[in-house]
C-alpha positions as CSV (number, residue, x, y, z in Angstrom):
1,X,4.4,15.2,15.4
2,X,7.7,13.9,14.2
3,X,9.6,15.7,11.5
4,X,8.9,14.5,7.9
5,X,11.7,12.7,6.2
6,X,12.7,14.2,2.9
7,X,9.9,14.0,0.4
8,X,9.6,10.8,-1.7
9,X,8.1,12.6,-4.8
10,X,7.8,10.8,-8.0
11,X,6.6,12.5,-11.4
12,X,4.1,10.3,-13.4
13,X,4.4,10.3,-17.2
14,X,1.8,13.0,-17.6
15,X,3.5,15.2,-15.2
16,X,1.5,14.7,-12.1
17,X,3.7,14.7,-9.0
18,X,2.7,12.0,-6.3
19,X,4.3,12.3,-2.9
20,X,4.6,8.8,-1.0
21,X,4.7,8.8,2.8
22,X,3.5,6.6,5.6
23,X,-0.3,7.0,6.6
24,X,-1.1,9.0,9.7
25,X,-4.0,9.4,12.0
26,X,-4.8,12.7,10.6
27,X,-5.2,11.3,7.2
28,X,-8.8,10.1,8.2
29,X,-10.7,12.8,6.3
30,X,-8.6,12.4,3.3
31,X,-9.1,8.6,3.3
32,X,-12.8,8.9,3.5
33,X,-12.8,11.5,0.7
34,X,-10.5,9.1,-1.5
35,X,-13.2,6.3,-0.7
36,X,-16.0,8.4,-1.8
37,X,-14.5,9.1,-5.2
38,X,-13.9,5.4,-5.9
39,X,-16.1,3.7,-8.5
40,X,-18.3,0.8,-7.3
41,X,-16.0,-1.5,-9.4
42,X,-12.8,-0.3,-7.6
43,X,-14.4,-0.8,-4.3
44,X,-15.6,-4.1,-5.3
45,X,-12.1,-5.2,-6.4
46,X,-10.5,-3.8,-3.3
47,X,-13.0,-5.2,-0.7
48,X,-14.5,-8.1,-2.5
49,X,-18.0,-6.5,-1.9
50,X,-20.0,-3.4,-1.8
51,X,-18.8,-0.9,0.6
52,X,-20.4,2.5,-0.1
53,X,-18.7,4.2,2.9
54,X,-16.2,3.5,5.4
55,X,-17.2,2.8,9.0
56,X,-15.7,5.1,11.6
57,X,-13.9,2.0,13.2
58,X,-12.4,1.1,9.8
59,X,-11.1,4.6,9.2
60,X,-9.5,4.5,12.6
61,X,-7.8,1.1,12.1
62,X,-6.6,2.0,8.5
63,X,-5.0,5.3,9.6
64,X,-3.5,3.9,13.0
65,X,-0.9,1.5,12.2
66,X,2.1,0.1,14.4
67,X,4.6,0.8,11.7
68,X,5.9,-2.8,11.7
69,X,3.4,-5.7,11.5
70,X,0.7,-3.2,10.1
71,X,2.0,-0.7,7.8
72,X,0.5,1.7,5.1
73,X,1.9,4.1,2.7
74,X,-0.5,6.8,1.0
75,X,0.2,8.6,-2.3
76,X,-0.8,12.3,-2.2
77,X,-1.3,14.8,-4.9
78,X,-1.3,18.3,-3.4
79,X,-3.8,17.9,-0.5
80,X,-5.7,14.9,-2.0
81,X,-4.9,11.3,-0.9
82,X,-5.0,9.4,-4.2
83,X,-3.6,5.9,-3.3
84,X,-3.1,3.6,-0.3
85,X,-0.9,0.5,-0.2
86,X,-0.8,-1.5,2.9
87,X,0.1,-4.7,4.5
88,X,-1.5,-6.3,7.6
89,X,0.3,-9.0,9.6
90,X,0.6,-9.9,13.2
91,X,3.4,-9.1,15.5
92,X,6.1,-11.5,15.4
93,X,4.8,-13.1,12.0
94,X,7.0,-12.9,9.0
95,X,4.2,-12.9,6.4
96,X,1.4,-10.2,5.8
97,X,-1.5,-9.6,3.5
98,X,-1.3,-6.8,1.1
99,X,-3.8,-4.5,-0.4
100,X,-3.5,-1.4,-2.8
101,X,-6.2,1.1,-4.0
102,X,-5.9,3.9,-6.5
103,X,-8.2,6.7,-7.3
104,X,-10.0,5.9,-10.4
105,X,-8.9,9.2,-12.0
106,X,-5.2,8.1,-11.8
107,X,-5.6,4.3,-12.4
108,X,-3.4,2.9,-15.3
109,X,-0.8,5.7,-14.8
110,X,1.8,3.6,-12.7
111,X,0.4,4.7,-9.3
112,X,-0.4,1.1,-8.2
113,X,3.1,-0.1,-9.4
114,X,4.8,2.6,-7.6
115,X,3.1,2.3,-4.3
116,X,3.4,-1.6,-4.3
117,X,7.1,-1.2,-5.2
118,X,7.6,1.1,-2.1
119,X,5.5,-1.2,0.1
120,X,7.3,-4.3,-0.6
121,X,10.8,-2.5,0.1
122,X,9.4,-1.5,3.4
123,X,8.1,-4.9,4.2
124,X,11.5,-6.5,3.4
125,X,13.3,-3.9,5.6
126,X,10.7,-4.5,8.4
127,X,11.7,-8.2,8.2
128,X,9.0,-9.8,6.3
129,X,9.8,-12.9,4.3
130,X,6.5,-13.2,2.3
131,X,3.7,-10.8,1.4
132,X,0.4,-12.3,0.1
133,X,-2.5,-10.8,-1.9
134,X,-5.9,-12.0,-2.5
135,X,-7.0,-10.9,-5.9
136,X,-10.1,-11.3,-7.8
137,X,-9.4,-13.5,-10.9
138,X,-10.9,-10.8,-13.2
139,X,-8.6,-8.1,-11.9
140,X,-6.0,-8.4,-14.5
141,X,-4.5,-4.9,-13.6
142,X,-3.5,-6.0,-10.0
143,X,-2.4,-9.5,-11.1
144,X,-0.2,-7.5,-13.8
145,X,1.3,-5.3,-11.3
146,X,2.2,-8.2,-9.0
147,X,4.1,-9.9,-12.0
148,X,6.1,-6.7,-12.8
149,X,7.7,-6.8,-9.3
150,X,10.1,-9.5,-10.6
151,X,10.0,-11.5,-7.3
152,X,9.7,-15.2,-6.8
153,X,6.0,-15.9,-6.5
154,X,3.5,-18.6,-6.4
155,X,-0.2,-18.4,-7.1
156,X,-3.3,-20.5,-6.2
157,X,-6.8,-20.0,-7.7
158,X,-10.0,-20.7,-5.4
159,X,-12.9,-19.9,-7.4
160,X,-13.0,-16.2,-8.2
161,X,-10.1,-15.4,-6.1
162,X,-6.3,-15.9,-7.0
163,X,-3.9,-15.8,-4.0
164,X,-0.6,-14.5,-5.0
165,X,2.5,-15.0,-2.5
166,X,5.6,-13.0,-3.1
167,X,8.8,-14.1,-1.7
168,X,10.9,-11.3,-0.1
169,X,14.0,-13.1,1.1
170,X,16.0,-12.9,-2.1
171,X,15.4,-9.1,-2.5
172,X,18.6,-7.0,-3.0
173,X,17.7,-3.4,-2.5
174,X,19.9,-0.8,-3.9
175,X,21.2,1.9,-1.5
176,X,18.7,4.4,-2.5
177,X,15.7,2.0,-2.2
178,X,17.1,0.7,1.2
179,X,17.4,4.4,2.5
180,X,13.9,5.3,1.4
181,X,12.3,2.2,2.8
182,X,14.2,2.7,6.3
183,X,12.9,6.4,6.2
184,X,9.3,5.3,5.5
185,X,9.6,2.7,8.3
186,X,11.2,4.8,10.8
187,X,8.7,7.7,10.4
188,X,5.8,5.4,10.6
189,X,7.2,3.9,14.0
190,X,7.6,7.4,15.3
191,X,4.1,8.4,14.4
192,X,2.7,5.2,15.8
193,X,4.4,5.7,19.2
194,X,3.3,9.6,19.1
195,X,-0.4,8.6,18.5
């Protein structure tokens, strides 16, 4: 397997260290373990329905990404996977759908914002111009996180779902953010070609 880039480690206000990195196929067991710790409410907000466990095909699809059109970052605390932020698009398209899930024990501590910020930076470096989130109208936390990104956005409500489109074309990444995003993107592509 390819050498890991320098750790992208962030300390939360409570002192917890979260390391952010691209997902790998060998994260399958940790992803299943994270899902098993999620409350029914968190699962419902993430998948828009009940999903008591992940099917093996889903685990494989979630952990094997191409590193460009399909990309995912994980947040880890020690050996535990505690968050996943992903976007799913199609090769050649400039838009993708995003999703974020955070372990219930670490919600409301800035993990979702951290993961989404890193994911948006990667999406921009990968050449995406728009990233779209379908969010349940009652999911105030996710809608709030999307607002904090300070990106041009539009939203439409259709019943209980709000679709938020974030425009990435005007993003101006600092050198540190640009370097970190390239490191994540490059490593994910190496892992994808090796698996």
